[in-house]
VOBA-1610 file (N, C-alpha, C; in pm, whole numbers, padded with zeros to 5 digits, always signed):
BEGIN
Met+03141-00566-00660Met+03080-00633-00779Met+03010-00761-00731Thr+02930-00813-00823Thr+02852-00934-00788Thr+02864-01034-00909Glu+02860-01159-00878Glu+02862-01263-00990Glu+02740-01265-01065Asp+02632-01190-01018Asp+02506-01183-01088Asp+02509-01091-01211Leu+02618-01019-01215Leu+02639-00921-01327Leu+02783-00931-01384Ile+02796-00939-01510Ile+02929-00941-01577Ile+02944-00817-01648Thr+03045-00736-01611Thr+03078-00618-01688Thr+03222-00623-01731Thr+03242-00604-01861Thr+03368-00616-01924Thr+03387-00505-02028Val+03518-00477-02060Val+03543-00389-02176Val+03607-00478-02279Glu+03542-00489-02402Glu+03597-00564-02510Glu+03625-00473-02630Gly+03751-00433-02648Gly+03781-00336-02744Gly+03714-00209-02713Pro+03635-00147-02813Pro+03565-00023-02787Pro+03427-00037-02724Ile+03399-00162-02678Ile+03261-00191-02627Ile+03265-00215-02477Gly+03170-00150-02404Gly+03141-00188-02267Gly+03032-00290-02270Arg+03053-00400-02206Arg+02958-00511-02203Arg+02891-00519-02069Ile+02764-00516-02063Ile+02685-00542-01938Ile+02602-00664-01961Arg+02628-00774-01885Arg+02556-00896-01905Arg+02491-00941-01776Leu+02359-00956-01780Leu+02291-01007-01664Leu+02314-01155-01645Asn+02335-01199-01520Asn+02387-01334-01494Asn+02323-01405-01378Arg+02182-01400-01382Arg+02104-01479-01280Arg+02011-01571-01359Pro+02060-01666-01429Pro+01973-01755-01516Pro+01863-01821-01445Lys+01880-01870-01319Lys+01779-01945-01247Lys+01663-01845-01207Ala+01693-01720-01205Ala+01589-01619-01174Ala+01549-01545-01297Leu+01577-01595-01415Leu+01550-01525-01538Leu+01616-01382-01541His+01729-01375-01475His+01807-01255-01464His+01736-01135-01401Ala+01651-01167-01309Ala+01581-01058-01240Ala+01682-00978-01158Leu+01654-00855-01146Leu+01752-00758-01088Leu+01749-00759-00938Asn+01868-00755-00881Asn+01870-00727-00734Asn+01957-00598-00712Leu+01974-00558-00589Leu+02036-00432-00560Leu+02179-00425-00609Ala+02252-00530-00591Ala+02393-00541-00635Ala+02407-00526-00781Met+02315-00581-00857Met+02319-00575-01004Met+02293-00420-01043Cys+02203-00368-00985Cys+02171-00224-01021Cys+02291-00135-00988Glu+02347-00156-00873Glu+02465-00076-00834Glu+02585-00107-00929Gly+02599-00237-00971Gly+02705-00270-01063Gly+02688-00207-01199Val+02568-00191-01251Val+02545-00123-01373Val+02576+00023-01361Leu+02537+00081-01245Leu+02577+00227-01227Leu+02723+00243-01216Glu+02795+00155-01150Glu+02938+00169-01144Glu+03005+00158-01280Ala+02955+00066-01361Ala+03017+00046-01491Ala+02990+00167-01586Leu+02869+00222-01578Leu+02840+00331-01669Leu+02917+00453-01627Glu+02935+00466-01494Glu+03021+00587-01448Glu+03164+00565-01490Ala+03217+00451-01481Ala+03352+00428-01517Ala+03378+00448-01672Trp+03280+00409-01747Trp+03296+00426-01893Trp+03254+00561-01947Arg+03189+00635-01866Arg+03141+00765-01905Arg+03260+00860-01963Gly+03359+00855-01885Gly+03476+00946-01926Gly+03592+00873-01995Asp+03570+00748-02027Asp+03674+00662-02090Asp+03655+00671-02241Ala+03745+00745-02303Ala+03729+00765-02449Ala+03745+00639-02534Ala+03806+00539-02470Ala+03823+00405-02540Ala+03691+00334-02549Val+03601+00361-02465Val+03471+00291-02469Val+03371+00378-02554Glu+03336+00328-02667Glu+03257+00413-02757Glu+03109+00373-02760Ala+03080+00250-02716Ala+02940+00212-02715Ala+02917+00105-02602Ile+02797+00081-02563Ile+02761-00008-02456Ile+02661-00114-02510Val+02683-00238-02472Val+02586-00350-02510Val+02539-00399-02381Val+02405-00419-02369Val+02347-00472-02256Val+02266-00597-02300Asp+02299-00716-02249Asp+02229-00843-02274Asp+02231-00933-02159His+02203-01064-02176His+02203-01153-02075His+02296-01268-02108Ala+02335-01335-01997Ala+02422-01454-02029Ala+02333-01574-02062Glu+02362-01693-02015Glu+02281-01812-02052Glu+02137-01794-02009Gly+02051-01881-02058Gly+01911-01882-02020Gly+01818-01808-02110Arg+01688-01826-02088Arg+01591-01779-02184Arg+01537-01643-02155Gly+01572-01575-02053Gly+01515-01446-02026Gly+01616-01339-02051Phe+01581-01226-02103Phe+01658-01105-02093Phe+01659-01059-01949Cys+01545-01026-01898Cys+01528-00982-01761Cys+01378-00988-01713Ala+01350-01078-01612Ala+01214-01099-01582Ala+01158-00999-01484Gly+01241-00905-01433Gly+01187-00808-01337Gly+01287-00771-01233Gly+01232-00754-01114Gly+01319-00725-00994Gly+01303-00831-00885Asp+01367-00808-00781Asp+01365-00906-00668Asp+01237-00897-00590Ile+01134-00951-00643Ile+01003-00937-00585Ile+00990-00994-00446Arg+01052-01110-00421Arg+01042-01167-00282Arg+01102-01077-00177Met+01223-01021-00211Met+01285-00933-00116Met+01197-00805-00094Leu+01146-00746-00200Leu+01057-00628-00186Leu+00942-00662-00097Ala+00873-00771-00113Ala+00762-00806-00031Ala+00798-00829+00117Ala+00909-00898+00137Ala+00952-00925+00268Ala+00988-00797+00343Ser+01055-00701+00272Ser+01084-00575+00324Ser+00962-00494+00354Gly+00870-00493+00250Gly+00747-00410+00272Gly+00665-00461+00384Ala+00681-00585+00426Ala+00605-00636+00539Ala+00660-00592+00668Thr+00783-00534+00669Thr+00841-00482+00791Thr+00861-00328+00780Asp+00980-00280+00771Asp+01001-00140+00774Asp+01016-00083+00635Gly+01028-00162+00528Gly+01041-00105+00390Gly+01180-00055+00352Val+01271-00058+00448Val+01399+00005+00418Val+01476-00058+00302Glu+01483-00190+00299Glu+01551-00259+00201Glu+01489-00241+00059Ala+01347-00237+00061Ala+01278-00215-00062Ala+01305-00079-00117Arg+01309+00028-00032Arg+01329+00160-00079Arg+01472+00177-00134Ala+01570+00107-00068Ala+01709+00108-00118Ala+01713+00057-00258Phe+01647-00061-00279Phe+01641-00121-00418Phe+01589-00019-00513Phe+01471+00022-00485Phe+01404+00116-00582Phe+01493+00237-00609His+01553+00294-00506His+01642+00416-00525His+01753+00387-00620Ala+01823+00272-00605Ala+01932+00236-00694Ala+01882+00203-00833Glu+01774+00121-00841Glu+01717+00085-00971Glu+01677+00205-01047Tyr+01611+00300-00988Tyr+01560+00414-01062Tyr+01683+00511-01099Arg+01782+00513-01019Arg+01909+00587-01060Arg+01964+00518-01181Met+01965+00385-01190Met+02017+00314-01298Met+01926+00342-01425Asn+01794+00344-01408Asn+01705+00377-01521Asn+01735+00516-01577His+01751+00611-01479His+01772+00749-01525His+01910+00769-01591Arg+02016+00691-01536Arg+02146+00705-01597Arg+02151+00652-01737Leu+02076+00541-01759Leu+02064+00492-01897Leu+01995+00580-01986Phe+01890+00649-01938Phe+01807+00739-02015Phe+01891+00862-02059Thr+01984+00907-01972Thr+02049+01033-02004Thr+02192+01010-02054Tyr+02244+00887-02070Tyr+02375+00854-02107Tyr+02405+00904-02245Thr+02521+00965-02271Thr+02552+01023-02403Thr+02603+00922-02501Lys+02670+00818-02453Lys+02723+00716-02547Lys+02609+00625-02588Pro+02613+00572-02706Pro+02506+00482-02759Pro+02503+00356-02677Ile+02384+00312-02635Ile+02362+00192-02565Ile+02264+00105-02633Val+02294-00024-02656Val+02211-00117-02727Val+02165-00224-02621Ala+02035-00241-02616Ala+01973-00344-02532Ala+01921-00454-02620Phe+01957-00578-02598Phe+01914-00695-02668Phe+01801-00765-02593Met+01679-00740-02630Met+01563-00794-02551Met+01529-00927-02613Asp+01621-01023-02603Asp+01597-01148-02652Asp+01545-01244-02545Gly+01420-01263-02548Gly+01351-01341-02442Gly+01258-01256-02356Ile+01230-01304-02234Ile+01141-01240-02141Ile+01197-01108-02104Thr+01120-00999-02119Thr+01155-00861-02085Thr+01030-00806-02011Met+01041-00813-01882Met+00927-00766-01803Met+00974-00688-01680Gly+00880-00597-01643Gly+00903-00517-01522Gly+01039-00449-01529Gly+01127-00490-01436Gly+01260-00429-01418Gly+01336-00443-01552Gly+01307-00548-01633Gly+01376-00565-01755Gly+01332-00458-01858Val+01212-00419-01849Val+01159-00309-01936Val+01227-00185-01891Gly+01242-00161-01762Gly+01314-00038-01718Gly+01457-00028-01754Leu+01520-00157-01774Leu+01658-00160-01824Leu+01679-00136-01964Ala+01577-00185-02051Ala+01586-00178-02193Ala+01546-00044-02255Leu+01427+00006-02203Leu+01363+00110-02271Leu+01441+00247-02269Pro+01521+00267-02171Pro+01601+00399-02176Pro+01716+00397-02280Cys+01750+00279-02328Cys+01859+00269-02422Cys+01824+00320-02558Arg+01927+00379-02626Arg+01901+00437-02753Arg+01857+00336-02863Phe+01916+00219-02850Phe+01878+00116-02944Phe+01821-00005-02861Arg+01715-00052-02912Arg+01640-00162-02839Arg+01605-00275-02944Val+01666-00388-02934Val+01654-00491-03028Val+01553-00597-02984Ala+01447-00621-03057Ala+01350-00732-03032Ala+01385-00844-03127Thr+01346-00964-03080Thr+01360-01084-03166Thr+01228-01167-03168Glu+01230-01278-03233Glu+01110-01365-03230Glu+01093-01428-03096Asn+01190-01418-03007Asn+01176-01463-02866Asn+01131-01369-02767Thr+01114-01245-02804Thr+01083-01132-02711Thr+00940-01154-02656Lys+00933-01146-02523Lys+00805-01145-02451Lys+00808-01032-02350Phe+00731-00926-02392Phe+00753-00793-02322Phe+00618-00764-02245Ala+00629-00726-02122Ala+00506-00704-02047Ala+00544-00625-01918Met+00438-00553-01871Met+00445-00488-01744Met+00326-00546-01661Pro+00350-00664-01596Pro+00235-00735-01535Pro+00215-00701-01391Glu+00259-00590-01335Glu+00265-00557-01205Glu+00126-00563-01127Thr+00017-00510-01193Thr-00108-00505-01125Thr-00157-00644-01075Gly-00104-00752-01138Gly-00131-00885-01092Gly-00077-00921-00957Ile+00025-00848-00913Ile+00083-00870-00782Ile+00068-00749-00684Gly-00024-00662-00723Gly-00052-00552-00634Gly+00051-00436-00638Leu+00129-00433-00752Leu+00227-00331-00777Leu+00180-00246-00903Phe+00256-00172-00951Phe+00217-00083-01069Phe+00335-00079-01171Pro+00314-00042-01292Pro+00427-00040-01389Pro+00522+00074-01364Asp+00619+00042-01283Asp+00720+00151-01243Asp+00838+00147-01339Val+00956+00176-01288Val+01076+00191-01370Val+01066+00272-01494Gly+00982+00375-01484Gly+00952+00461-01602Gly+00818+00425-01677Gly+00747+00333-01624Gly+00622+00289-01694Gly+00525+00414-01715Gly+00521+00501-01627Gly+00431+00614-01636Gly+00469+00701-01750Trp+00608+00703-01786Trp+00659+00783-01893Trp+00633+00705-02030Tyr+00684+00585-02036Tyr+00685+00512-02164Tyr+00543+00475-02205Leu+00467+00420-02115Leu+00331+00362-02157Leu+00237+00475-02190Ser+00255+00595-02125Ser+00163+00703-02151Ser+00195+00766-02288Arg+00301+00730-02356Arg+00337+00786-02481Arg+00327+00684-02600Leu+00256+00576-02572Leu+00218+00482-02674Leu+00095+00534-02745Pro+00072+00484-02872Pro-00041+00534-02948Pro-00178+00505-02880Gly-00267+00598-02884Gly-00400+00584-02830Gly-00400+00536-02690Arg-00481+00440-02659Arg-00490+00394-02519Arg-00418+00257-02486Ile-00324+00227-02585Ile-00252+00099-02568Ile-00175+00089-02442Gly-00117+00203-02397Gly-00043+00199-02274Gly-00130+00170-02152Gln-00246+00227-02149Gln-00341+00199-02039Gln-00381+00054-02037Tyr-00410-00002-02159Tyr-00442-00139-02171Tyr-00333-00224-02119Leu-00214-00201-02159Leu-00101-00282-02118Leu-00078-00277-01960Ala-00086-00153-01908Ala-00071-00136-01771Ala-00179-00207-01683Leu-00302-00204-01735Leu-00407-00265-01651Leu-00406-00418-01661Thr-00388-00472-01782Thr-00407-00614-01810Thr-00274-00689-01792Gly-00163-00625-01813Gly-00038-00698-01811Gly-00017-00776-01939His-00085-00747-02043His-00077-00822-02169His+00062-00828-02217Arg+00102-00946-02272Arg+00240-00970-02325Arg+00241-00930-02476Leu+00339-00856-02514Leu+00369-00827-02652Leu+00480-00914-02700Asp+00474-00947-02831Asp+00586-01011-02897Asp+00682-00917-02956Gly+00784-00962-03021Gly+00887-00868-03073Gly+00838-00781-03181Ala+00748-00836-03266Ala+00695-00759-03385Ala+00602-00650-03327Glu+00531-00675-03223Glu+00449-00572-03163Glu+00527-00460-03097Cys+00639-00498-03035Cys+00727-00403-02973Cys+00783-00306-03077Leu+00821-00366-03198Leu+00872-00282-03300Leu+00765-00186-03355Ala+00647-00239-03377Ala+00538-00155-03430Ala+00502-00040-03340Leu+00515-00060-03206Leu+00476+00044-03109Leu+00588+00133-03071Gly+00706+00110-03130Gly+00824+00195-03099Gly+00890+00156-02969Leu+00847+00049-02909Leu+00923-00001-02785Leu+01053-00058-02826Ala+01058-00117-02939Ala+01187-00166-02997Ala+01226-00077-03116Thr+01356-00061-03138Thr+01401+00022-03261Thr+01434-00073-03377His+01459-00202-03350His+01492-00294-03457His+01441-00436-03426Phe+01412-00508-03531Phe+01374-00651-03513Phe+01479-00736-03583Leu+01547-00817-03507Leu+01652-00911-03565Leu+01613-01058-03528Ala+01653-01143-03622Ala+01639-01291-03591Ala+01744-01316-03479Ser+01704-01401-03385Ser+01797-01428-03271Ser+01927-01485-03317Asp+01924-01562-03428Asp+02052-01622-03468Asp+02151-01521-03527Thr+02113-01398-03540Thr+02198-01295-03594Thr+02259-01206-03491Leu+02219-01228-03357Leu+02260-01139-03254Leu+02411-01143-03230Asp+02472-01258-03237Asp+02616-01259-03220Asp+02692-01176-03332Thr+02635-01197-03449Thr+02694-01119-03563Thr+02676-00969-03538Ala+02555-00936-03486Ala+02531-00792-03460Ala+02635-00732-03357Lys+02649-00810-03254Lys+02750-00765-03147Lys+02890-00755-03201Ala+02926-00847-03278Ala+03063-00845-03339Ala+03081-00728-03425Arg+02977-00698-03505Arg+02989-00584-03603Arg+02988-00452-03524Ile+02915-00444-03416Ile+02911-00326-03338Ile+03052-00299-03282Ala+03113-00405-03242Ala+03248-00393-03188Ala+03351-00344-03295Glu+03320-00372-03420Glu+03402-00334-03535Glu+03384-00186-03571Thr+03254-00149-03563Thr+03218-00008-03599Thr+03129+00055-03500Pro+03173+00074-03378Pro+03096+00129-03267Pro+03030+00268-03296Gln+03095+00343-03388Gln+03038+00468-03430Gln+02914+00463-03520Asp+02883+00341-03566Asp+02773+00324-03655Asp+02681+00213-03612Val+02639+00222-03491Val+02544+00115-03438Val+02420+00106-03522Ala+02355+00219-03552Ala+02240+00223-03633Ala+02255+00151-03769Gly+02367+00182-03828Gly+02394+00114-03961Gly+02405-00036-03948Val+02475-00084-03842Val+02484-00225-03818Val+02357-00293-03801Leu+02275-00237-03721Leu+02138-00295-03685Leu+02042-00282-03801Asp+02050-00168-03878Asp+01970-00158-04004Asp+02002-00265-04103Ala+02133-00297-04116Ala+02176-00392-04211Ala+02129-00538-04181Leu+02125-00562-04052Leu+02082-00703-04005Leu+01938-00718-03980Ala+01862-00605-03972Ala+01721-00613-03934Ala+01649-00697-04043Thr+01546-00763-03998Thr+01462-00848-04089Thr+01320-00796-04078Ala+01240-00821-04174Ala+01097-00782-04171Ala+01026-00859-04058Ala+00968-00779-03974Ala+00888-00842-03861Ala+00750-00889-03914Pro+00692-00988-03836Pro+00559-01037-03868Pro+00462-00922-03839Asp+00337-00944-03886Asp+00236-00846-03858Asp+00224-00824-03693Ala+00200-00701-03663Ala+00181-00673-03519Ala+00032-00696-03482Lys+00004-00798-03409Lys-00134-00839-03389Lys-00213-00738-03312Ile-00143-00668-03219Ile-00217-00573-03136Ile-00274-00455-03217Leu-00218-00427-03332Leu-00273-00312-03414Leu-00412-00341-03466Ala-00438-00476-03482Ala-00570-00509-03523Ala-00675-00480-03415Arg-00630-00466-03292Arg-00724-00439-03182Arg-00724-00295-03140Lys-00643-00206-03207Lys-00620-00072-03152Lys-00750+00004-03138Asp-00838+00002-03238Asp-00957+00079-03232Asp-01048+00030-03116Glu-01054-00098-03094Glu-01128-00159-02987Glu-01071-00116-02852Ile-00936-00121-02842Ile-00864-00084-02715Ile-00891+00060-02690Asp-00875+00148-02791Asp-00900+00295-02773Asp-01040+00322-02721Arg-01132+00246-02766Arg-01276+00273-02729Arg-01306+00223-02592Leu-01263+00102-02562Leu-01299+00033-02430Leu-01220+00075-02315Phe-01090+00121-02348Phe-01001+00169-02235Phe-00989+00322-02240Ala-01089+00393-02292Ala-01076+00532-02317Ala-01074+00617-02183Ser-01129+00567-02080Ser-01137+00644-01957Ser-01021+00631-01871Asp-00993+00733-01789Asp-00896+00725-01682Asp-00968+00684-01549Val-01087+00647-01556Val-01169+00607-01431Val-01191+00458-01448Leu-01139+00378-01360Leu-01142+00236-01373Leu-01290+00186-01385Glu-01374+00235-01301Glu-01518+00192-01304Glu-01570+00214-01447Glu-01536+00320-01513Glu-01591+00343-01649Glu-01536+00248-01745Ile-01410+00202-01729Ile-01361+00102-01815Ile-01437-00037-01791Tyr-01456-00065-01663Tyr-01539-00181-01637Tyr-01673-00175-01704Asp-01733-00057-01694Asp-01873-00033-01757Asp-01868-00052-01911Ala-01757+00009-01968Ala-01749-00002-02116Ala-01731-00148-02161Leu-01644-00228-02093Leu-01626-00371-02125Leu-01754-00442-02104Asp-01822-00421-01993Asp-01949-00497-01966Asp-02054-00464-02064Ala-02068-00334-02108Ala-02173-00295-02200Ala-02142-00348-02341Asp-02012-00357-02380Asp-01977-00414-02508Asp-02031-00556-02521Gly-01998-00644-02423Gly-02044-00776-02425Gly-01990-00873-02523Gly-01893-00826-02603Gly-01833-00916-02698Gly-01738-01014-02637Glu-01697-01114-02705Glu-01608-01218-02653Glu-01482-01158-02590Trp-01410-01066-02675Trp-01282-01014-02630Trp-01310-00923-02509Ala-01409-00838-02508Ala-01435-00742-02401Ala-01471-00824-02280Thr-01541-00934-02292Thr-01579-01018-02172Thr-01446-01082-02115Gln-01355-01118-02200Gln-01230-01179-02148Gln-01147-01069-02081Met-01152-00950-02134Met-01063-00842-02075Met-01133-00805-01934Leu-01262-00806-01930Leu-01323-00770-01798Leu-01290-00878-01696Ala-01290-01003-01744Ala-01253-01111-01649Ala-01110-01104-01603Thr-01020-01058-01697Thr-00878-01038-01666Thr-00861-00927-01564Leu-00931-00810-01583Leu-00918-00708-01485Leu-00963-00747-01348Lys-01067-00829-01335Lys-01118-00868-01210Lys-01021-00958-01134Thr-00913-01007-01190Thr-00809-01078-01122Thr-00704-00992-01067Lys-00700-00868-01109Lys-00594-00769-01072Lys-00629-00686-00953Ser-00527-00624-00890Ser-00556-00535-00778Ser-00628-00409-00817Pro-00745-00385-00764Pro-00822-00261-00802Pro-00743-00143-00759Gln-00676-00154-00646Gln-00598-00031-00594Gln-00481+00000-00694Thr-00406-00093-00734Thr-00295-00061-00822Thr-00334-00042-00963Met-00449-00090-01002Met-00500-00047-01142Met-00534+00109-01134Lys-00591+00151-01026Lys-00628+00291-01016Lys-00495+00375-01003Val-00396+00321-00931Val-00263+00391-00924Val-00204+00397-01072Ser-00216+00291-01146Ser-00160+00290-01276Ser-00223+00393-01374Leu-00356+00402-01369Leu-00422+00500-01457Leu-00380+00641-01418Arg-00369+00672-01288Arg-00329+00805-01248Arg-00184+00826-01290Leu-00100+00721-01276Leu+00041+00736-01308Leu+00056+00772-01451Leu-00015+00706-01543Leu-00005+00726-01688Leu-00059+00865-01721His-00172+00902-01656His-00228+01037-01679His-00137+01141-01647Glu-00066+01133-01530Glu+00025+01237-01492Glu+00160+01230-01565Gly+00195+01098-01601Gly+00318+01078-01661Gly+00330+01144-01804Ala+00214+01150-01870Ala+00205+01209-02004Ala+00250+01354-02003Ala+00232+01420-01886Ala+00263+01564-01879Ala+00393+01588-01803Met+00463+01486-01764Met+00591+01509-01686Met+00692+01583-01767Ala+00752+01680-01708Ala+00850+01769-01776Ala+00980+01695-01805Ser+01020+01597-01727Ser+01144+01528-01749Ser+01131+01391-01694Phe+01219+01300-01740Phe+01223+01162-01693Phe+01262+01161-01539Ala+01340+01254-01495Ala+01376+01260-01355Ala+01259+01293-01276Asp+01170+01377-01321Asp+01046+01406-01250Asp+00958+01280-01237Glu+00957+01198-01344Glu+00876+01080-01341Glu+00941+00981-01240Met+01068+00967-01243Met+01134+00875-01141Met+01112+00918-01000Arg+01116+01050-00977Arg+01086+01099-00835Arg+00946+01062-00800Gln+00849+01085-00880Gln+00714+01048-00850Gln+00697+00896-00825Glu+00748+00821-00917Glu+00741+00670-00911Glu+00804+00614-00783Tyr+00916+00677-00739Tyr+00980+00637-00615Tyr+00892+00658-00497Ala+00824+00775-00495Ala+00730+00805-00384Ala+00612+00706-00380Val+00559+00680-00503Val+00446+00588-00510Val+00487+00448-00472Gly+00608+00408-00522Gly+00656+00268-00486Gly+00688+00259-00340Ala+00738+00358-00282Ala+00770+00353-00132Ala+00639+00331-00055His+00535+00389-00104His+00407+00373-00033His+00338+00236-00065Val+00339+00203-00194Val+00270+00079-00237Val+00330-00050-00182Val+00469-00048-00171Val+00537-00177-00130Val+00503-00207+00010Gln+00448-00122+00093Gln+00415-00152+00225Gln+00264-00169+00244Arg+00189-00164+00148Arg+00048-00186+00152Arg+00007-00332+00130His-00111-00363+00178His-00156-00501+00182His-00155-00568+00044Asp-00204-00505-00061Asp-00214-00569-00187Asp-00082-00620-00245Phe+00027-00550-00227Phe+00151-00597-00278Phe+00204-00723-00210Ile+00191-00716-00072Ile+00240-00829+00008Ile+00151-00953-00015Glu+00023-00927-00036Glu-00074-01034-00063Glu-00059-01090-00204Gly-00032-00996-00294Gly-00016-01038-00440Gly+00108-01125-00456Val+00221-01088-00392Val+00339-01170-00394Val+00317-01308-00329Arg+00247-01308-00219Arg+00211-01434-00151Arg+00143-01533-00247Ala+00034-01465-00323Ala-00050-01560-00398Ala+00018-01604-00531Val+00104-01519-00590Val+00153-01544-00728Val+00294-01605-00718Ile+00376-01557-00619Ile+00516-01591-00618Ile+00545-01696-00512Val+00488-01679-00395Val+00524-01760-00276Val+00437-01893-00275Asp+00313-01878-00243Asp+00222-01988-00229Asp+00176-02044-00369Lys+00174-01951-00465Lys+00134-01992-00603Lys-00005-02043-00612Asp-00091-01993-00522Asp-00233-02043-00535Asp-00312-01953-00638Asn-00251-01837-00680Asn-00309-01753-00777Asn-00450-01705-00733Ala-00466-01686-00601Ala-00597-01642-00556Ala-00577-01530-00447Pro-00526-01423-00498Pro-00499-01303-00404Pro-00635-01248-00351Arg-00629-01213-00234Arg-00750-01149-00165Arg-00718-01001-00154Trp-00763-00924-00255Trp-00734-00783-00263Trp-00821-00707-00158Asp-00762-00604-00108Asp-00833-00518-00008Asp-00792-00372-00028Pro-00874-00286-00080Pro-01021-00311-00112Pro-01035-00407-00230Ala-01159-00479-00231Ala-01178-00584-00329Ala-01233-00536-00453Thr-01294-00422-00455Thr-01356-00366-00580Thr-01313-00227-00615Pro-01320-00193-00740Pro-01286-00049-00770Pro-01357+00051-00693Glu-01485+00029-00668Glu-01567+00126-00601Glu-01518+00158-00461Asp-01460+00054-00402Asp-01406+00067-00267Asp-01273+00131-00250Val-01202+00159-00367Val-01071+00219-00368Val-01104+00374-00381Thr-01096+00446-00272Thr-01136+00585-00276Thr-01027+00676-00325Asp-01071+00794-00368Asp-00969+00895-00412Asp-00869+00932-00302His-00923+00925-00180His-00840+00962-00063His-00727+00864-00055Val-00745+00730-00078Val-00641+00634-00069Val-00540+00655-00176Ile-00585+00680-00300Ile-00499+00709-00414Ile-00409+00836-00384Asp-00475+00943-00326Asp-00401+01060-00294Asp-00293+01033-00187Gln-00316+00943-00096Gln-00219+00912+00007Gln-00098+00838-00062Ile-00130+00750-00157Ile-00022+00675-00223Ile+00072+00773-00309Phe+00000+00878-00366Phe+00075+00967-00451Phe+00137+01086-00373Ala+00118+01091-00236Ala+00173+01193-00162Ala+00324+01204-00174Pro+00387+01321-00200Pro+00532+01329-00210Pro+00600+01294-00078Leu+00718+01246-00090Leu+00793+01218+00032Leu+00857+01341+00088Pro+00891+01341+00212Pro+00969+01456+00267Pro+01091+01476+00192Glu+01145+01593+00170Glu+01257+01625+00085Glu+01377+01536+00114Asp+01397+01506+00243Asp+01520+01434+00277Asp+01506+01287+00249Glu+01385+01239+00213Glu+01366+01106+00176Glu+01339+01081+00023Ala+01329+01190-00054Ala+01284+01185-00190Ala+01399+01130-00281Trp+01358+01073-00392Trp+01458+01026-00493Trp+01527+01143-00558Thr+01656+01119-00583Thr+01739+01217-00666Thr+01814+01140-00764Pro+01847+01198-00881Pro+01916+01122-00975Pro+02066+01091-00951Asp+02126+01163-00864Asp+02272+01143-00834Asp+02297+01128-00684
//
C-alpha cells in the first residue's frame, strides 16, 4: 500500500481517498494498484455494500496521471510507462464492471486520469467546484482512460470538440451532458457521505434528496455551432470550417487548435470514431493501451511534457508541425495492435 492512497472500511462503506495534495492527487502506479487491491478485497465482502471515491485535503479531485514519469520512461524504453498504463486501465475497467454501487465525488479539478477514475462509477457527483477536462492534446497525448468510449457517446460533436481543444467544463455542464449523475453543493458532500453510510442500499435516493438545481449549462448554447464546425473526422476539414466561418469564437478555436499536437489531434479523432463502435469497454481499453504504448515514446509527447510541465515555456515544437504533414501511415502505425503477449488484458 502507499501513503498516496487511503483505503478504509467504515461500516458498510469502502472508502477510497486520493492523497497526493501537492500533485492535485494525480495518479501513480502504486495508487492504481491500491485501488485494484481494495476493490478486489471488497468484491466478495458482504459487509461492504457501497464504495465512495473522493480526495483528501486540497482543491483537486484528481488532476491526471504521473506525466513526468511517463515522459521520462517514454524517452527511454517505455517499460515503466506501459506498466502504469496497464494498471491504470485495469483499474478503469474494474470500476466500469464492478457490481456494487460506486460514488465518485468530482469536487474540484477532474482531468485526464481523474476522468478515467470517475466516469466508470455508477454515481458521479459534480459541484460548483468541478473543473472537468481532457487536455491531453496540449502535451502530445490523447484522451485515454476510456476517452474514446465516453467522449464518442456525448451529444453531437461535443466529444470531438472536448478532445481536440481540451476545453474545461464546469459542474453544471457535466450534469447536462450526462458526465455527472448529480449536482450537489460542495458544503453538502459530508452530509451525503454520512447518509450513504446510513443507507448504502439507496445511494440514488440519498443523492436525489440532496441534489440542487444546477446553473445553466453554457456549452449547450454553443452546441449547434460545435456540431457544425467540428462535424468532420478529418482534422484539416475542421481547420477549414473554422477558418471559413471567420467569427470571433471560430477564430479563437482555430487559434487554440494550432497550439495542440497535430499528430495527437488526429489520433483523438480516430479514437472517438472507432470508440463509438466498440463492442465493449474492454475492447476500448485494449486499443487505447496499444495507442498509448506507441504515443508515449513519440516525439510530441516528450516535447509536450517538456514545454508544458518541465520547462513551462508553453512553446512546444510539434513534429510533424501541421495537420497536412501527419500522414495516414503514421496514424496507422500508432493504432497498430500490439503482439498478443504484450497486449492489455482486463485481469
